[in-house]
C-alpha positions as CSV (number, residue, x, y, z in Angstrom):
1,M,62.4,64.1,-5.0
2,R,64.5,61.2,-5.9
3,P,67.6,61.6,-8.0
4,K,67.9,60.1,-11.3
5,I,70.1,57.0,-11.5
6,E,71.4,56.2,-14.8
7,N,74.5,54.0,-14.0
8,I,76.3,52.2,-11.4
9,T,78.5,55.2,-10.2
10,D,75.1,57.0,-9.7
11,L,73.8,54.3,-7.6
12,R,77.0,53.9,-5.5
13,G,76.8,57.7,-4.8
14,E,73.2,57.6,-3.9
15,I,74.0,54.5,-1.5
16,S,76.8,56.5,0.1
17,R,74.6,59.5,0.5
18,L,71.9,57.6,2.1
19,R,74.4,56.0,4.5
20,V,75.6,59.5,5.5
21,Q,72.1,60.6,6.0
22,R,71.3,57.5,8.2
23,L,74.4,58.3,10.4
24,E,73.2,61.9,10.8
25,Q,69.8,60.9,11.9
26,E,71.3,58.1,14.3
27,V,73.5,60.9,15.9
28,E,70.4,63.2,16.3
29,L,68.2,60.4,17.8
30,T,71.0,59.6,20.3
31,K,71.1,63.3,21.2
32,V,67.4,63.3,21.7
33,T,67.3,60.2,23.8
34,A,70.0,61.7,26.0
35,R,68.1,64.8,26.5
36,L,64.9,62.9,27.2
37,K,67.0,60.8,29.9
38,A,68.3,63.9,31.4
39,R,64.9,65.2,31.9
40,L,63.4,62.1,33.3
41,H,66.2,61.3,35.6
42,F,64.9,63.6,38.4
43,P,61.3,62.5,38.3
44,V,62.4,58.8,38.3
45,L,64.8,59.4,41.2
46,V,62.0,60.9,43.2
47,Y,59.7,58.1,42.5
48,T,62.3,55.6,43.5
49,K,62.9,57.4,46.8
50,I,59.3,57.7,47.7
51,S,58.7,54.2,46.8
52,D,61.7,53.1,49.0
53,F,60.3,55.4,51.8
54,F,56.7,53.6,51.7
55,I,58.3,50.2,51.7
56,E,60.3,51.1,54.7
57,L,57.3,52.7,56.3
58,F,55.0,49.7,55.9
59,G,57.7,47.3,56.6
60,D,57.7,45.1,53.4
61,D,60.7,42.7,53.3
62,P,62.9,42.8,50.0
63,E,62.4,39.2,49.8
64,D,58.6,39.4,50.0
65,L,58.8,42.1,47.4
66,N,60.5,39.8,45.0
67,K,58.0,37.0,45.7
68,K,55.1,39.4,45.0
69,K,56.7,40.5,41.6
70,E,57.1,36.8,40.5
71,N,53.3,36.3,41.2
72,K,52.4,39.2,38.9
73,D,51.8,38.7,35.3
74,W,50.7,40.9,32.3
75,V,47.2,41.3,33.2
76,T,48.1,42.7,36.6
77,N,50.7,45.1,35.2
78,I,48.3,46.3,32.6
79,L,45.6,46.8,35.1
80,R,48.0,48.6,37.6
81,V,48.7,51.3,34.8
82,G,45.3,51.3,33.1
83,L,42.8,51.3,35.9
84,P,43.8,54.6,37.5
85,L,44.1,56.2,34.3
86,A,40.8,55.0,33.1
87,L,39.1,55.9,36.5
88,N,40.6,59.4,36.6
89,R,39.7,60.0,32.9
90,F,36.2,58.9,32.9
91,L,34.7,58.8,36.4
92,F,36.7,61.8,38.0
93,P,37.6,63.9,35.2
94,R,37.1,67.3,37.2
95,S,38.6,66.2,40.6
96,G,41.6,67.6,42.2
97,F,45.1,66.2,42.6
98,L,44.4,64.7,46.0
99,M,41.2,62.8,44.8
100,K,43.1,61.5,41.6
101,S,46.1,60.4,43.8
102,V,43.8,58.6,46.2
103,V,42.0,56.9,43.3
104,A,45.2,55.9,41.8
105,M,46.5,54.3,45.1
106,V,43.2,52.5,45.7
107,S,42.9,51.2,42.1
108,Q,46.5,49.9,42.2
109,K,46.0,48.0,45.3
110,A,42.8,46.5,43.7
111,A,44.6,45.6,40.6
112,K,47.3,43.7,42.6
113,N,44.6,41.0,43.3
114,V,43.6,40.5,39.7
115,N,45.6,38.1,37.6
116,K,45.3,35.9,34.6
117,D,43.7,32.9,36.6
118,S,41.1,35.1,38.2
119,I,40.2,36.6,34.8
120,T,39.9,33.2,33.3
121,G,37.9,31.8,36.1
122,I,35.3,34.7,35.8
123,I,35.3,34.0,31.9
124,D,34.6,30.3,32.4
125,K,31.8,31.0,34.9
126,V,30.1,33.3,32.5
127,T,30.4,30.9,29.6
128,D,29.2,28.0,31.6
129,W,26.1,30.2,32.7
130,I,25.5,31.1,29.1
131,K,25.7,27.5,28.0
132,S,23.3,26.3,30.7
133,S,20.8,28.9,29.9
134,K,20.7,27.9,26.3
135,E,20.5,24.3,27.1
136,K,17.4,25.1,29.2
137,S,15.7,27.2,26.5
138,R,16.1,24.5,23.8
139,K,13.1,22.5,23.2
140,E,12.8,19.4,21.3
141,P,11.8,20.0,17.8
142,R,8.2,19.3,17.1
143,M,6.9,17.5,14.3
144,A,4.9,19.5,11.9
145,D,1.3,18.4,12.1
146,Y,-0.4,18.8,8.9
147,G,-3.7,16.9,10.0
148,I,-2.8,13.7,7.9
149,P,-1.6,10.8,9.9
150,P,1.8,9.6,8.5
151,D,0.7,5.8,8.2
152,S,-2.6,6.5,6.7
153,E,-3.1,5.5,3.1
154,T,-6.4,5.2,1.1
155,Y,-7.1,2.0,-0.9
């Protein structure tokens, strides 16, 4: 419920009350984000350690990794996240943890090969195919034949 503001002092009081309320909400949000960061610190740490282990295991050079990161675009990043989620959600909904992790690894490897250029190339091929099929199916418009020759007149 809004307080009734009748004069300038009421307005200034309401403005100061809203500023205090905003500051309280900001403090609460900073506390919540700090708690979330504290909760997510350990899983992120474990993920980085595991990824570093696999990098060392397969012998990827850090310079090569930087080059690979430069070659990735937004389509690749979306597919690396979305493809495993979609496959596990729709194709393997009742599979176990091991199967879902294998699907996630395989689909992420497959998504690395897909980028904007490959998507636009496929779209261009499909549009060319559609355009060529429309050109083949078009026929010249036929003149309507009503049985009377166009140059005939009766005298």
